[in-house]
DOFI-241937 format. One line per 3 residues: their letters; for each residue x, y, z of N, C-alpha, C, O. Coordinates in steps of 0.05 Angstrom, whole numbers, plus 5000, padded with zeros to 4 digits. Layout:
% residues N
A	X:Y:Z:X:Y:Z:X:Y:Z:X:Y:Z | ... $
This chain:
% residues 72
MTL	2853:3549:2886:2830:3535:2896:2838:3522:2922:2860:3510:2924 | 2822:3525:2943:2828:3514:2969:2805:3496:2978:2782:3504:2977 | 2812:3472:2987:2792:3453:2997:2790:3455:3027:2809:3464:3040 $
PKS	2768:3447:3039:2766:3444:3068:2787:3424:3078:2796:3407:3062 | 2794:3426:3103:2815:3408:3114:2809:3379:3111:2827:3362:3110 | 2784:3371:3111:2777:3342:3110:2779:3331:3081:2776:3307:3078 $
FSW	2785:3347:3061:2788:3338:3034:2818:3340:3025:2833:3354:3038 | 2825:3326:3004:2852:3329:2993:2850:3323:2963:2833:3308:2953 | 2870:3333:2948:2872:3329:2919:2886:3303:2914:2904:3295:2929 $
KVQ	2878:3289:2893:2892:3265:2885:2902:3268:2856:2897:3251:2839 | 2915:3290:2852:2927:3296:2826:2956:3302:2829:2966:3310:2850 | 2971:3297:2807:2999:3304:2806:3003:3328:2788:2985:3336:2773 $
KHT	3026:3340:2790:3032:3363:2772:3028:3354:2744:3037:3332:2736 | 3015:3371:2728:3008:3363:2701:3007:3387:2683:2996:3408:2690 | 3018:3384:2659:3016:3405:2639:3008:3392:2612:3020:3371:2605 $
ESV	2989:3403:2599:2981:3393:2572:2977:3417:2554:2968:3438:2562 | 2985:3413:2528:2981:3435:2509:2974:3424:2482:2979:3401:2475 | 2961:3441:2467:2954:3435:2439:2961:3460:2423:2960:3482:2432 $
KNA	2970:3455:2398:2979:3476:2381:2973:3469:2352:2976:3446:2344 | 2965:3489:2336:2963:3486:2307:2966:3513:2294:2974:3533:2308 | 2959:3516:2269:2963:3541:2255:2946:3564:2266:2952:3587:2261 $
AGA	2924:3557:2280:2906:3577:2291:2916:3589:2317:2909:3612:2324 | 2933:3575:2331:2943:3585:2357:2952:3562:2375:2958:3540:2366 | 2951:3568:2401:2960:3548:2421:2944:3551:2446:2934:3573:2453 $
FSE	2941:3529:2461:2927:3528:2486:2943:3510:2505:2953:3490:2497 | 2944:3519:2531:2957:3502:2550:2941:3502:2577:2928:3522:2584 | 2943:3480:2591:2931:3477:2617:2954:3467:2636:2969:3449:2629 $
SID	2955:3479:2659:2975:3471:2679:2961:3467:2705:2946:3484:2715 | 2965:3443:2717:2954:3437:2743:2977:3432:2762:2995:3416:2757 | 2977:3447:2784:2999:3446:2803:2989:3444:2832:2979:3464:2842 $
PLS	2991:3420:2844:2983:3418:2872:3003:3434:2890:3027:3429:2889 | 2993:3453:2905:3010:3470:2922:3013:3458:2950:3034:3461:2963 | 2992:3444:2959:2992:3431:2985:2969:3411:2984:2955:3410:2964 $
PEQ	2965:3395:3005:2943:3376:3005:2915:3390:3002:2897:3378:2992 | 2913:3415:3010:2888:3430:3008:2886:3450:2985:2865:3460:2979 | 2909:3456:2972:2909:3476:2951:2918:3466:2924:2936:3449:2922 $
LRV	2905:3476:2904:2911:3468:2876:2910:3492:2859:2892:3509:2861 | 2930:3496:2841:2930:3518:2822:2925:3506:2795:2939:3488:2786 | 2905:3517:2781:2899:3509:2753:2900:3535:2736:2887:3555:2742 $
QYH	2917:3533:2716:2920:3556:2698:2915:3548:2669:2923:3526:2660 | 2901:3565:2655:2896:3561:2626:2907:3585:2611:2906:3608:2620 | 2918:3580:2587:2928:3601:2571:2922:3595:2542:2928:3573:2532 $
MEL	2909:3614:2528:2904:3610:2499:2916:3634:2484:2911:3657:2491 | 2931:3628:2464:2943:3649:2447:2934:3644:2418:2941:3623:2407 | 2920:3663:2408:2910:3661:2380:2931:3672:2361:2944:3692:2367 $
AHM	2934:3659:2338:2954:3668:2318:2945:3692:2302:2961:3706:2290 | 2919:3697:2301:2908:3719:2285:2887:3735:2300:2874:3724:2318 | 2883:3760:2293:2860:3776:2304:2835:3768:2289:2813:3767:2301 $
VYS	2837:3764:2263:2814:3757:2246:2821:3732:2230:2844:3730:2219 | 2803:3714:2229:2808:3689:2214:2791:3688:2189:2767:3696:2189 | 2803:3680:2167:2788:3677:2142:2773:3650:2142:2779:3633:2159 $
PEQ	2753:3648:2125:2738:3622:2125:2756:3598:2120:2750:3576:2130 | 2778:3601:2106:2796:3579:2101:2810:3570:2127:2819:3548:2130 | 2812:3589:2146:2826:3583:2171:2807:3573:2193:2816:3564:2214 $
YPD	2781:3573:2188:2761:3564:2207:2765:3536:2217:2763:3530:2241 | 2772:3517:2199:2776:3489:2209:2798:3487:2230:2795:3473:2250 | 2820:3501:2226:2841:3501:2246:2833:3514:2273:2839:3504:2294 $
LYK	2818:3536:2271:2808:3549:2295:2788:3532:2309:2790:3529:2334 | 2770:3519:2295:2751:3501:2307:2765:3478:2321:2758:3470:2343 | 2785:3467:2307:2800:3444:2319:2815:3453:2344:2815:3438:2364 $
LVS	2827:3477:2344:2841:3487:2368:2822:3490:2391:2828:3480:2413 | 2799:3502:2387:2780:3507:2408:2768:3480:2418:2764:3476:2442 | 2762:3462:2400:2752:3436:2407:2772:3420:2424:2764:3408:2444 $
EAY	2797:3420:2416:2817:3405:2431:2822:3419:2458:2827:3405:2478 | 2822:3445:2459:2825:3459:2485:2802:3452:2504:2807:3447:2528 | 2778:3451:2494:2755:3443:2510:2758:3414:2520:2752:3409:2543 $
AVI	2767:3397:2504:2772:3369:2512:2792:3367:2534:2789:3352:2553 | 2814:3383:2532:2834:3383:2553:2822:3393:2579:2827:3381:2601 | 2806:3414:2578:2794:3424:2603:2775:3404:2615:2775:3401:2639 $
QEG	2760:3390:2599:2741:3369:2609:2756:3346:2622:2746:3335:2642 | 2779:3339:2611:2795:3317:2623:2806:3325:2650:2807:3309:2669 | 2814:3351:2653:2824:3361:2678:2848:3347:2686:2860:3354:2707 $
């Protein structure tokens, strides 16, 4: 992401992750310069198909990942 020259980012390098039995999610924010910012998301699911017993963990993983993204 690149900003116009008159703008600048006020963030520091940041990595946050969540993990449970359903899988893992991570967010990485890396300021490259005053005008450029790299934001990367990675989600790795533990299963191709989830049983109803596993739904609570999957729901929690997705909910926590969404919260991390919203915090930025």
